CHARMM-style PDB file with segment names, atoms N, HN, CA, C and O in Angstrom:
ATOM      1  N   MET     1      81.115 115.764 132.602  1.00  0.00      PROA
ATOM      2  CA  MET     1      80.643 115.251 131.326  1.00  0.00      PROA
ATOM      3  C   MET     1      79.137 115.505 131.217  1.00  0.00      PROA
ATOM      4  O   MET     1      78.376 115.257 132.153  1.00  0.00      PROA
ATOM      5  N   GLN     2      78.739 115.998 130.067  1.00  0.00      PROA
ATOM      6  HN  GLN     2      79.357 116.199 129.307  1.00  0.00      PROA
ATOM      7  CA  GLN     2      77.328 116.268 129.826  1.00  0.00      PROA
ATOM      8  C   GLN     2      76.575 114.973 129.580  1.00  0.00      PROA
ATOM      9  O   GLN     2      77.159 113.972 129.164  1.00  0.00      PROA
ATOM     10  N   ASN     3      75.288 114.998 129.837  1.00  0.00      PROA
ATOM     11  HN  ASN     3      74.813 115.811 130.174  1.00  0.00      PROA
ATOM     12  CA  ASN     3      74.444 113.844 129.545  1.00  0.00      PROA
ATOM     13  C   ASN     3      73.949 113.974 128.107  1.00  0.00      PROA
ATOM     14  O   ASN     3      72.955 114.650 127.842  1.00  0.00      PROA
ATOM     15  N   LEU     4      74.645 113.328 127.195  1.00  0.00      PROA
ATOM     16  HN  LEU     4      75.452 112.780 127.411  1.00  0.00      PROA
ATOM     17  CA  LEU     4      74.303 113.405 125.776  1.00  0.00      PROA
ATOM     18  C   LEU     4      73.502 112.165 125.399  1.00  0.00      PROA
ATOM     19  O   LEU     4      74.065 111.076 125.286  1.00  0.00      PROA
ATOM     20  N   THR     5      72.222 112.316 125.208  1.00  0.00      PROA
ATOM     21  HN  THR     5      71.765 113.201 125.300  1.00  0.00      PROA
ATOM     22  CA  THR     5      71.344 111.176 124.987  1.00  0.00      PROA
ATOM     23  C   THR     5      71.215 110.781 123.522  1.00  0.00      PROA
ATOM     24  O   THR     5      70.690 109.708 123.225  1.00  0.00      PROA
ATOM     25  N   ARG     6      71.674 111.608 122.613  1.00  0.00      PROA
ATOM     26  HN  ARG     6      72.101 112.479 122.854  1.00  0.00      PROA
ATOM     27  CA  ARG     6      71.526 111.319 121.191  1.00  0.00      PROA
ATOM     28  C   ARG     6      72.755 110.627 120.594  1.00  0.00      PROA
ATOM     29  O   ARG     6      72.726 110.192 119.442  1.00  0.00      PROA
ATOM     30  N   ILE     7      73.817 110.527 121.367  1.00  0.00      PROA
ATOM     31  HN  ILE     7      73.840 110.881 122.302  1.00  0.00      PROA
ATOM     32  CA  ILE     7      75.053 109.904 120.894  1.00  0.00      PROA
ATOM     33  C   ILE     7      75.091 108.465 121.404  1.00  0.00      PROA
ATOM     34  O   ILE     7      74.951 108.217 122.602  1.00  0.00      PROA
ATOM     35  N   THR     8      75.280 107.527 120.486  1.00  0.00      PROA
ATOM     36  HN  THR     8      75.393 107.729 119.513  1.00  0.00      PROA
ATOM     37  CA  THR     8      75.362 106.114 120.854  1.00  0.00      PROA
ATOM     38  C   THR     8      76.654 105.517 120.340  1.00  0.00      PROA
ATOM     39  O   THR     8      77.243 105.999 119.373  1.00  0.00      PROA
ATOM     40  N   ARG     9      77.084 104.459 121.006  1.00  0.00      PROA
ATOM     41  HN  ARG     9      76.606 104.067 121.792  1.00  0.00      PROA
ATOM     42  CA  ARG     9      78.258 103.691 120.562  1.00  0.00      PROA
ATOM     43  C   ARG     9      77.890 102.226 120.615  1.00  0.00      PROA
ATOM     44  O   ARG     9      77.469 101.708 121.650  1.00  0.00      PROA
ATOM     45  N   ASN    10      78.055 101.570 119.485  1.00  0.00      PROA
ATOM     46  HN  ASN    10      78.396 101.991 118.645  1.00  0.00      PROA
ATOM     47  CA  ASN    10      77.737 100.150 119.376  1.00  0.00      PROA
ATOM     48  C   ASN    10      78.795  99.530 118.471  1.00  0.00      PROA
ATOM     49  O   ASN    10      78.968  99.981 117.339  1.00  0.00      PROA
ATOM     50  N   PRO    11      79.511  98.502 118.943  1.00  0.00      PROA
ATOM     51  CA  PRO    11      80.562  97.902 118.122  1.00  0.00      PROA
ATOM     52  C   PRO    11      80.050  97.354 116.789  1.00  0.00      PROA
ATOM     53  O   PRO    11      80.834  97.147 115.862  1.00  0.00      PROA
ATOM     54  N   GLU    12      78.753  97.122 116.689  1.00  0.00      PROA
ATOM     55  HN  GLU    12      78.116  97.290 117.442  1.00  0.00      PROA
ATOM     56  CA  GLU    12      78.195  96.573 115.452  1.00  0.00      PROA
ATOM     57  C   GLU    12      77.719  97.657 114.485  1.00  0.00      PROA
ATOM     58  O   GLU    12      77.282  97.347 113.377  1.00  0.00      PROA
ATOM     59  N   VAL    13      77.799  98.911 114.890  1.00  0.00      PROA
ATOM     60  HN  VAL    13      78.154  99.163 115.790  1.00  0.00      PROA
ATOM     61  CA  VAL    13      77.388 100.022 114.027  1.00  0.00      PROA
ATOM     62  C   VAL    13      78.589 100.937 113.818  1.00  0.00      PROA
ATOM     63  O   VAL    13      79.096 101.528 114.773  1.00  0.00      PROA
ATOM     64  N   MET    14      79.038 101.054 112.594  1.00  0.00      PROA
ATOM     65  HN  MET    14      78.627 100.575 111.819  1.00  0.00      PROA
ATOM     66  CA  MET    14      80.163 101.914 112.212  1.00  0.00      PROA
ATOM     67  C   MET    14      81.422 101.624 113.035  1.00  0.00      PROA
ATOM     68  O   MET    14      82.178 102.533 113.378  1.00  0.00      PROA
ATOM     69  N   GLY    15      81.629 100.356 113.341  1.00  0.00      PROA
ATOM     70  HN  GLY    15      81.015  99.618 113.063  1.00  0.00      PROA
ATOM     71  CA  GLY    15      82.836  99.951 114.050  1.00  0.00      PROA
ATOM     72  C   GLY    15      82.960 100.509 115.455  1.00  0.00      PROA
ATOM     73  O   GLY    15      84.066 100.595 115.990  1.00  0.00      PROA
ATOM     74  N   GLY    16      81.843 100.891 116.062  1.00  0.00      PROA
ATOM     75  HN  GLY    16      80.945 100.821 115.628  1.00  0.00      PROA
ATOM     76  CA  GLY    16      81.866 101.403 117.419  1.00  0.00      PROA
ATOM     77  C   GLY    16      82.112 102.897 117.535  1.00  0.00      PROA
ATOM     78  O   GLY    16      82.206 103.426 118.643  1.00  0.00      PROA
ATOM     79  N   LYS    17      82.218 103.591 116.391  1.00  0.00      PROA
ATOM     80  HN  LYS    17      82.142 103.162 115.491  1.00  0.00      PROA
ATOM     81  CA  LYS    17      82.387 105.045 116.443  1.00  0.00      PROA
ATOM     82  C   LYS    17      81.122 105.669 117.014  1.00  0.00      PROA
ATOM     83  O   LYS    17      80.031 105.121 116.856  1.00  0.00      PROA
ATOM     84  N   PRO    18      81.261 106.813 117.676  1.00  0.00      PROA
ATOM     85  CA  PRO    18      80.067 107.479 118.195  1.00  0.00      PROA
ATOM     86  C   PRO    18      79.163 107.920 117.044  1.00  0.00      PROA
ATOM     87  O   PRO    18      79.609 108.569 116.097  1.00  0.00      PROA
ATOM     88  N   CYS    19      77.891 107.556 117.145  1.00  0.00      PROA
ATOM     89  HN  CYS    19      77.528 107.029 117.914  1.00  0.00      PROA
ATOM     90  CA  CYS    19      76.916 107.822 116.086  1.00  0.00      PROA
ATOM     91  C   CYS    19      75.725 108.587 116.644  1.00  0.00      PROA
ATOM     92  O   CYS    19      75.529 108.686 117.855  1.00  0.00      PROA
ATOM     93  N   ILE    20      74.953 109.114 115.736  1.00  0.00      PROA
ATOM     94  HN  ILE    20      75.113 109.033 114.752  1.00  0.00      PROA
ATOM     95  CA  ILE    20      73.738 109.822 116.090  1.00  0.00      PROA
ATOM     96  C   ILE    20      72.589 108.821 116.196  1.00  0.00      PROA
ATOM     97  O   ILE    20      72.213 108.198 115.203  1.00  0.00      PROA
ATOM     98  N   ARG    21      72.040 108.669 117.383  1.00  0.00      PROA
ATOM     99  HN  ARG    21      72.346 109.175 118.189  1.00  0.00      PROA
ATOM    100  CA  ARG    21      70.864 107.836 117.662  1.00  0.00      PROA
ATOM    101  C   ARG    21      70.924 106.451 117.020  1.00  0.00      PROA
ATOM    102  O   ARG    21      69.907 105.954 116.534  1.00  0.00      PROA
ATOM    103  N   GLY    22      72.089 105.827 117.010  1.00  0.00      PROA
ATOM    104  HN  GLY    22      72.915 106.231 117.404  1.00  0.00      PROA
ATOM    105  CA  GLY    22      72.220 104.473 116.495  1.00  0.00      PROA
ATOM    106  C   GLY    22      72.221 104.368 114.985  1.00  0.00      PROA
ATOM    107  O   GLY    22      72.301 103.266 114.443  1.00  0.00      PROA
ATOM    108  N   MET    23      72.133 105.495 114.295  1.00  0.00      PROA
ATOM    109  HN  MET    23      72.068 106.391 114.735  1.00  0.00      PROA
ATOM    110  CA  MET    23      72.145 105.479 112.829  1.00  0.00      PROA
ATOM    111  C   MET    23      73.584 105.434 112.334  1.00  0.00      PROA
ATOM    112  O   MET    23      74.525 105.546 113.120  1.00  0.00      PROA
ATOM    113  N   ARG    24      73.740 105.275 111.074  1.00  0.00      PROA
ATOM    114  HN  ARG    24      72.976 105.184 110.436  1.00  0.00      PROA
ATOM    115  CA  ARG    24      75.070 105.205 110.478  1.00  0.00      PROA
ATOM    116  C   ARG    24      75.576 106.585 110.067  1.00  0.00      PROA
ATOM    117  O   ARG    24      76.156 106.760 108.996  1.00  0.00      PROA
ATOM    118  N   VAL    25      75.344 107.545 110.932  1.00  0.00      PROA
ATOM    119  HN  VAL    25      74.872 107.403 111.802  1.00  0.00      PROA
ATOM    120  CA  VAL    25      75.888 108.892 110.771  1.00  0.00      PROA
ATOM    121  C   VAL    25      76.740 109.147 112.000  1.00  0.00      PROA
ATOM    122  O   VAL    25      76.234 109.190 113.122  1.00  0.00      PROA
ATOM    123  N   THR    26      78.040 109.315 111.781  1.00  0.00      PROA
ATOM    124  HN  THR    26      78.451 109.280 110.870  1.00  0.00      PROA
ATOM    125  CA  THR    26      78.941 109.469 112.918  1.00  0.00      PROA
ATOM    126  C   THR    26      79.035 110.916 113.377  1.00  0.00      PROA
ATOM    127  O   THR    26      78.771 111.854 112.625  1.00  0.00      PROA
ATOM    128  N   VAL    27      79.418 111.060 114.629  1.00  0.00      PROA
ATOM    129  HN  VAL    27      79.633 110.298 115.240  1.00  0.00      PROA
ATOM    130  CA  VAL    27      79.689 112.383 115.181  1.00  0.00      PROA
ATOM    131  C   VAL    27      80.756 113.063 114.336  1.00  0.00      PROA
ATOM    132  O   VAL    27      80.660 114.257 114.053  1.00  0.00      PROA
ATOM    133  N   GLY    28      81.767 112.312 113.934  1.00  0.00      PROA
ATOM    134  HN  GLY    28      81.846 111.342 114.163  1.00  0.00      PROA
ATOM    135  CA  GLY    28      82.843 112.866 113.116  1.00  0.00      PROA
ATOM    136  C   GLY    28      82.359 113.410 111.790  1.00  0.00      PROA
ATOM    137  O   GLY    28      82.875 114.419 111.309  1.00  0.00      PROA
ATOM    138  N   THR    29      81.376 112.761 111.193  1.00  0.00      PROA
ATOM    139  HN  THR    29      80.956 111.942 111.584  1.00  0.00      PROA
ATOM    140  CA  THR    29      80.817 113.253 109.938  1.00  0.00      PROA
ATOM    141  C   THR    29      80.169 114.614 110.144  1.00  0.00      PROA
ATOM    142  O   THR    29      80.394 115.543 109.368  1.00  0.00      PROA
ATOM    143  N   ILE    30      79.365 114.724 111.195  1.00  0.00      PROA
ATOM    144  HN  ILE    30      79.183 113.969 111.825  1.00  0.00      PROA
ATOM    145  CA  ILE    30      78.671 115.983 111.478  1.00  0.00      PROA
ATOM    146  C   ILE    30      79.675 117.088 111.795  1.00  0.00      PROA
ATOM    147  O   ILE    30      79.577 118.191 111.258  1.00  0.00      PROA
ATOM    148  N   VAL    31      80.635 116.795 112.664  1.00  0.00      PROA
ATOM    149  HN  VAL    31      80.714 115.898 113.101  1.00  0.00      PROA
ATOM    150  CA  VAL    31      81.637 117.797 113.034  1.00  0.00      PROA
ATOM    151  C   VAL    31      82.441 118.217 111.802  1.00  0.00      PROA
ATOM    152  O   VAL    31      82.727 119.401 111.618  1.00  0.00      PROA
ATOM    153  N   GLY    32      82.802 117.256 110.969  1.00  0.00      PROA
ATOM    154  HN  GLY    32      82.570 116.295 111.118  1.00  0.00      PROA
ATOM    155  CA  GLY    32      83.551 117.568 109.754  1.00  0.00      PROA
ATOM    156  C   GLY    32      82.776 118.462 108.797  1.00  0.00      PROA
ATOM    157  O   GLY    32      83.335 119.389 108.211  1.00  0.00      PROA
ATOM    158  N   LEU    33      81.495 118.183 108.640  1.00  0.00      PROA
ATOM    159  HN  LEU    33      81.041 117.429 109.116  1.00  0.00      PROA
ATOM    160  CA  LEU    33      80.666 119.017 107.765  1.00  0.00      PROA
ATOM    161  C   LEU    33      80.561 120.443 108.301  1.00  0.00      PROA
ATOM    162  O   LEU    33      80.660 121.408 107.543  1.00  0.00      PROA
ATOM    163  N   MET    34      80.362 120.564 109.598  1.00  0.00      PROA
ATOM    164  HN  MET    34      80.281 119.780 110.213  1.00  0.00      PROA
ATOM    165  CA  MET    34      80.289 121.900 110.200  1.00  0.00      PROA
ATOM    166  C   MET    34      81.630 122.624 110.058  1.00  0.00      PROA
ATOM    167  O   MET    34      81.661 123.814 109.744  1.00  0.00      PROA
ATOM    168  N   ALA    35      82.730 121.917 110.286  1.00  0.00      PROA
ATOM    169  HN  ALA    35      82.705 120.950 110.541  1.00  0.00      PROA
ATOM    170  CA  ALA    35      84.052 122.523 110.194  1.00  0.00      PROA
ATOM    171  C   ALA    35      84.369 122.994 108.774  1.00  0.00      PROA
ATOM    172  O   ALA    35      85.129 123.944 108.583  1.00  0.00      PROA
ATOM    173  N   SER    36      83.786 122.329 107.788  1.00  0.00      PROA
ATOM    174  HN  SER    36      83.169 121.558 107.943  1.00  0.00      PROA
ATOM    175  CA  SER    36      84.049 122.730 106.402  1.00  0.00      PROA
ATOM    176  C   SER    36      83.069 123.792 105.909  1.00  0.00      PROA
ATOM    177  O   SER    36      83.059 124.131 104.726  1.00  0.00      PROA
ATOM    178  N   GLY    37      82.250 124.315 106.817  1.00  0.00      PROA
ATOM    179  HN  GLY    37      82.259 124.040 107.779  1.00  0.00      PROA
ATOM    180  CA  GLY    37      81.422 125.455 106.474  1.00  0.00      PROA
ATOM    181  C   GLY    37      79.966 125.179 106.175  1.00  0.00      PROA
ATOM    182  O   GLY    37      79.231 126.100 105.816  1.00  0.00      PROA
ATOM    183  N   HSD    38      79.525 123.943 106.312  1.00  0.00      PROA
ATOM    184  HN  HSD    38      80.122 123.195 106.603  1.00  0.00      PROA
ATOM    185  CA  HSD    38      78.121 123.630 106.061  1.00  0.00      PROA
ATOM    186  C   HSD    38      77.275 124.070 107.250  1.00  0.00      PROA
ATOM    187  O   HSD    38      77.694 123.958 108.402  1.00  0.00      PROA
ATOM    188  N   SER    39      76.095 124.566 106.958  1.00  0.00      PROA
ATOM    189  HN  SER    39      75.755 124.657 106.022  1.00  0.00      PROA
ATOM    190  CA  SER    39      75.183 124.997 108.016  1.00  0.00      PROA
ATOM    191  C   SER    39      74.349 123.804 108.480  1.00  0.00      PROA
ATOM    192  O   SER    39      74.247 122.804 107.769  1.00  0.00      PROA
ATOM    193  N   PRO    40      73.752 123.904 109.666  1.00  0.00      PROA
ATOM    194  CA  PRO    40      72.855 122.838 110.115  1.00  0.00      PROA
ATOM    195  C   PRO    40      71.728 122.569 109.105  1.00  0.00      PROA
ATOM    196  O   PRO    40      71.336 121.418 108.912  1.00  0.00      PROA
ATOM    197  N   ILE    41      71.219 123.599 108.476  1.00  0.00      PROA
ATOM    198  HN  ILE    41      71.538 124.534 108.632  1.00  0.00      PROA
ATOM    199  CA  ILE    41      70.146 123.413 107.482  1.00  0.00      PROA
ATOM    200  C   ILE    41      70.637 122.591 106.298  1.00  0.00      PROA
ATOM    201  O   ILE    41      69.922 121.713 105.816  1.00  0.00      PROA
ATOM    202  N   GLU    42      71.847 122.866 105.825  1.00  0.00      PROA
ATOM    203  HN  GLU    42      72.428 123.580 106.217  1.00  0.00      PROA
ATOM    204  CA  GLU    42      72.416 122.090 104.713  1.00  0.00      PROA
ATOM    205  C   GLU    42      72.623 120.633 105.107  1.00  0.00      PROA
ATOM    206  O   GLU    42      72.382 119.731 104.305  1.00  0.00      PROA
ATOM    207  N   ILE    43      73.067 120.400 106.336  1.00  0.00      PROA
ATOM    208  HN  ILE    43      73.263 121.133 106.987  1.00  0.00      PROA
ATOM    209  CA  ILE    43      73.291 119.031 106.804  1.00  0.00      PROA
ATOM    210  C   ILE    43      71.968 118.285 106.888  1.00  0.00      PROA
ATOM    211  O   ILE    43      71.888 117.119 106.501  1.00  0.00      PROA
ATOM    212  N   ILE    44      70.940 118.940 107.387  1.00  0.00      PROA
ATOM    213  HN  ILE    44      71.006 119.887 107.702  1.00  0.00      PROA
ATOM    214  CA  ILE    44      69.630 118.299 107.487  1.00  0.00      PROA
ATOM    215  C   ILE    44      69.056 118.018 106.098  1.00  0.00      PROA
ATOM    216  O   ILE    44      68.362 117.018 105.910  1.00  0.00      PROA
ATOM    217  N   LYS    45      69.332 118.875 105.136  1.00  0.00      PROA
ATOM    218  HN  LYS    45      69.895 119.687 105.288  1.00  0.00      PROA
ATOM    219  CA  LYS    45      68.893 118.597 103.751  1.00  0.00      PROA
ATOM    220  C   LYS    45      69.590 117.356 103.204  1.00  0.00      PROA
ATOM    221  O   LYS    45      68.981 116.558 102.493  1.00  0.00      PROA
ATOM    222  N   ALA    46      70.863 117.197 103.537  1.00  0.00      PROA
ATOM    223  HN  ALA    46      71.359 117.846 104.115  1.00  0.00      PROA
ATOM    224  CA  ALA    46      71.622 116.034 103.068  1.00  0.00      PROA
ATOM    225  C   ALA    46      71.254 114.763 103.832  1.00  0.00      PROA
ATOM    226  O   ALA    46      71.305 113.663 103.282  1.00  0.00      PROA
ATOM    227  N   TYR    47      70.888 114.920 105.091  1.00  0.00      PROA
ATOM    228  HN  TYR    47      70.846 115.813 105.538  1.00  0.00      PROA
ATOM    229  CA  TYR    47      70.522 113.806 105.965  1.00  0.00      PROA
ATOM    230  C   TYR    47      69.161 114.131 106.591  1.00  0.00      PROA
ATOM    231  O   TYR    47      69.110 114.508 107.762  1.00  0.00      PROA
ATOM    232  N   PRO    48      68.071 113.998 105.852  1.00  0.00      PROA
ATOM    233  CA  PRO    48      66.766 114.466 106.338  1.00  0.00      PROA
ATOM    234  C   PRO    48      66.240 113.743 107.576  1.00  0.00      PROA
ATOM    235  O   PRO    48      65.291 114.216 108.201  1.00  0.00      PROA
ATOM    236  N   TYR    49      66.824 112.630 107.935  1.00  0.00      PROA
ATOM    237  HN  TYR    49      67.595 112.246 107.427  1.00  0.00      PROA
ATOM    238  CA  TYR    49      66.396 111.898 109.131  1.00  0.00      PROA
ATOM    239  C   TYR    49      67.065 112.441 110.387  1.00  0.00      PROA
ATOM    240  O   TYR    49      66.755 111.986 111.489  1.00  0.00      PROA
ATOM    241  N   LEU    50      67.978 113.406 110.247  1.00  0.00      PROA
ATOM    242  HN  LEU    50      68.229 113.775 109.352  1.00  0.00      PROA
ATOM    243  CA  LEU    50      68.588 114.042 111.405  1.00  0.00      PROA
ATOM    244  C   LEU    50      67.715 115.191 111.886  1.00  0.00      PROA
ATOM    245  O   LEU    50      66.913 115.744 111.134  1.00  0.00      PROA
ATOM    246  N   GLU    51      67.890 115.532 113.142  1.00  0.00      PROA
ATOM    247  HN  GLU    51      68.542 115.082 113.753  1.00  0.00      PROA
ATOM    248  CA  GLU    51      67.212 116.680 113.729  1.00  0.00      PROA
ATOM    249  C   GLU    51      68.269 117.698 114.130  1.00  0.00      PROA
ATOM    250  O   GLU    51      69.429 117.348 114.348  1.00  0.00      PROA
ATOM    251  N   GLU    52      67.869 118.938 114.224  1.00  0.00      PROA
ATOM    252  HN  GLU    52      66.927 119.222 114.047  1.00  0.00      PROA
ATOM    253  CA  GLU    52      68.820 119.990 114.579  1.00  0.00      PROA
ATOM    254  C   GLU    52      69.509 119.689 115.912  1.00  0.00      PROA
ATOM    255  O   GLU    52      70.699 119.960 116.070  1.00  0.00      PROA
ATOM    256  N   ALA    53      68.778 119.139 116.855  1.00  0.00      PROA
ATOM    257  HN  ALA    53      67.811 118.918 116.726  1.00  0.00      PROA
ATOM    258  CA  ALA    53      69.362 118.793 118.156  1.00  0.00      PROA
ATOM    259  C   ALA    53      70.473 117.750 118.017  1.00  0.00      PROA
ATOM    260  O   ALA    53      71.417 117.747 118.807  1.00  0.00      PROA
ATOM    261  N   ASP    54      70.370 116.869 117.024  1.00  0.00      PROA
ATOM    262  HN  ASP    54      69.603 116.871 116.382  1.00  0.00      PROA
ATOM    263  CA  ASP    54      71.426 115.875 116.777  1.00  0.00      PROA
ATOM    264  C   ASP    54      72.741 116.576 116.436  1.00  0.00      PROA
ATOM    265  O   ASP    54      73.811 116.188 116.906  1.00  0.00      PROA
ATOM    266  N   ILE    55      72.637 117.599 115.620  1.00  0.00      PROA
ATOM    267  HN  ILE    55      71.768 117.915 115.239  1.00  0.00      PROA
ATOM    268  CA  ILE    55      73.837 118.325 115.179  1.00  0.00      PROA
ATOM    269  C   ILE    55      74.498 119.024 116.362  1.00  0.00      PROA
ATOM    270  O   ILE    55      75.714 118.934 116.532  1.00  0.00      PROA
ATOM    271  N   TYR    56      73.719 119.711 117.173  1.00  0.00      PROA
ATOM    272  HN  TYR    56      72.731 119.784 117.035  1.00  0.00      PROA
ATOM    273  CA  TYR    56      74.296 120.425 118.301  1.00  0.00      PROA
ATOM    274  C   TYR    56      74.857 119.476 119.350  1.00  0.00      PROA
ATOM    275  O   TYR    56      75.842 119.801 120.013  1.00  0.00      PROA
ATOM    276  N   GLU    57      74.253 118.329 119.505  1.00  0.00      PROA
ATOM    277  HN  GLU    57      73.453 118.065 118.966  1.00  0.00      PROA
ATOM    278  CA  GLU    57      74.782 117.363 120.456  1.00  0.00      PROA
ATOM    279  C   GLU    57      76.095 116.762 119.928  1.00  0.00      PROA
ATOM    280  O   GLU    57      77.013 116.500 120.705  1.00  0.00      PROA
ATOM    281  N   ALA    58      76.181 116.546 118.622  1.00  0.00      PROA
ATOM    282  HN  ALA    58      75.436 116.759 117.991  1.00  0.00      PROA
ATOM    283  CA  ALA    58      77.435 116.050 118.036  1.00  0.00      PROA
ATOM    284  C   ALA    58      78.559 117.063 118.269  1.00  0.00      PROA
ATOM    285  O   ALA    58      79.696 116.679 118.542  1.00  0.00      PROA
ATOM    286  N   LEU    59      78.244 118.343 118.161  1.00  0.00      PROA
ATOM    287  HN  LEU    59      77.321 118.656 117.938  1.00  0.00      PROA
ATOM    288  CA  LEU    59      79.265 119.377 118.394  1.00  0.00      PROA
ATOM    289  C   LEU    59      79.688 119.441 119.858  1.00  0.00      PROA
ATOM    290  O   LEU    59      80.817 119.826 120.165  1.00  0.00      PROA
ATOM    291  N   ALA    60      78.787 119.066 120.759  1.00  0.00      PROA
ATOM    292  HN  ALA    60      77.870 118.754 120.510  1.00  0.00      PROA
ATOM    293  CA  ALA    60      79.092 119.099 122.192  1.00  0.00      PROA
ATOM    294  C   ALA    60      79.820 117.839 122.663  1.00  0.00      PROA
ATOM    295  O   ALA    60      80.340 117.809 123.778  1.00  0.00      PROA
ATOM    296  N   TYR    61      79.860 116.811 121.835  1.00  0.00      PROA
ATOM    297  HN  TYR    61      79.437 116.835 120.929  1.00  0.00      PROA
ATOM    298  CA  TYR    61      80.432 115.512 122.227  1.00  0.00      PROA
ATOM    299  C   TYR    61      81.940 115.656 122.423  1.00  0.00      PROA
ATOM    300  O   TYR    61      82.625 116.293 121.622  1.00  0.00      PROA
ATOM    301  N   GLU    62      82.440 115.062 123.487  1.00  0.00      PROA
ATOM    302  HN  GLU    62      81.884 114.544 124.138  1.00  0.00      PROA
ATOM    303  CA  GLU    62      83.877 115.015 123.756  1.00  0.00      PROA
ATOM    304  C   GLU    62      84.327 113.577 123.713  1.00  0.00      PROA
ATOM    305  O   GLU    62      83.711 112.709 124.332  1.00  0.00      PROA
ATOM    306  N   VAL    63      85.378 113.322 123.000  1.00  0.00      PROA
ATOM    307  HN  VAL    63      85.878 114.027 122.497  1.00  0.00      PROA
ATOM    308  CA  VAL    63      85.887 111.955 122.870  1.00  0.00      PROA
ATOM    309  C   VAL    63      86.512 111.514 124.166  1.00  0.00      PROA
ATOM    310  OT1 VAL    63      87.002 110.389 124.263  1.00  0.00      PROA
TER     311      VAL     63
END
């Protein structure tokens, strides 16, 4: 298992789903956007508080 430091899980945030740095953006949201053809740049425009490293770490996350 990789050491993913940007992924957090907290039962009080998004029902405990894995999130990006404790924010209310889930790994599933990022993976879904990428799977539907959005680029990292488009995702960052939609979520300007995210960093490119957040996106790549979400893609590397294993449930």
